[in-house]
N, C-alpha and C positions, 0 to 999 in steps of 0.2 A: 730808216731805209727798210723796206719790206720786201721779202722774197718768200712767196708761198705762205707757209704757216709760221715763218720766223721774222722777227723784228731785230734789226741790228742798230746799235746806238752807242754813243760815246758817253762814258760815265766816269766820275772820279770817286766811285764807291769805295775804292781801296786807297785813296789819297792821290792817285795819279790817273789822268784820263787815259782810258784804254777802251778797246772795242768789246762790247758785250753782245750776246745773242739771247733773245727771249723766244721760247717756243710757245705759241698760243695754246695748243691743244693740251699740253700737260703742265703748263706754267713753269717750265724749267728755265732757269737763268744760268748762263755759262759765260765766263770770261774767256775771250778769244786771244787777246794780246796781253803781254806782261811787261810793258815798258816801265822803267823807273825814272824818276827825275822829271824830265820834260815829257808831258803827256802828248797824246795824239791830237791832231787838229785836222779839220776839213775832210772828214771821211766821205767817200763817194763810191757807190756801188756800180759795177759795170752793167751794161744793157742786158747781158745774158745772166746776170745775178750770180756769177761764179767768183768774182773778185771784188774786194774793197781796196781802194788805193787811198792813202792818207799821208799826212805830213807828221813827222816826229823829229824834234830838234830842227836841223836844217836839211833833212833828208826826206825823200819820198820812199814809202814802203808799200808793198802789196800783200794782201792777205788772201790766200787761196781758200775759199769757203768749202771746197770739196775735201781738201787735205788738212786744213787748219794751220798750214804753215805760212808764217809771215816772213818776208824777206825784203831786205833793203835793195832799192833799185839803183843800178849803176848807170848814171847819166853822164855822158861825156860830150863836150862841145868843142869844136875847132874854132879858134879865133885868129884873126889877122888884124894886127894893129888895133886891138880893142873891139873889133867887130866880130859878131858871130857869123860864121860862113855856112 
């Protein structure tokens, strides 16, 4: 995933898949998430390039690229007799 002069990618460089950022102009490499055990999967960047959403374990997470804060999404669904309403 590319945003301006930065490339975002998943790597298991430290033993667990996490999101990393590579800055083209200065060759700086920085780890953005620090999950242990189950690594991240299916990262996708938002249209405005401000957020990456990904799966980790059985949860969805969002990484705010402006603040560097990663947080678990709280998803709730209503069901009636086994059907989502």
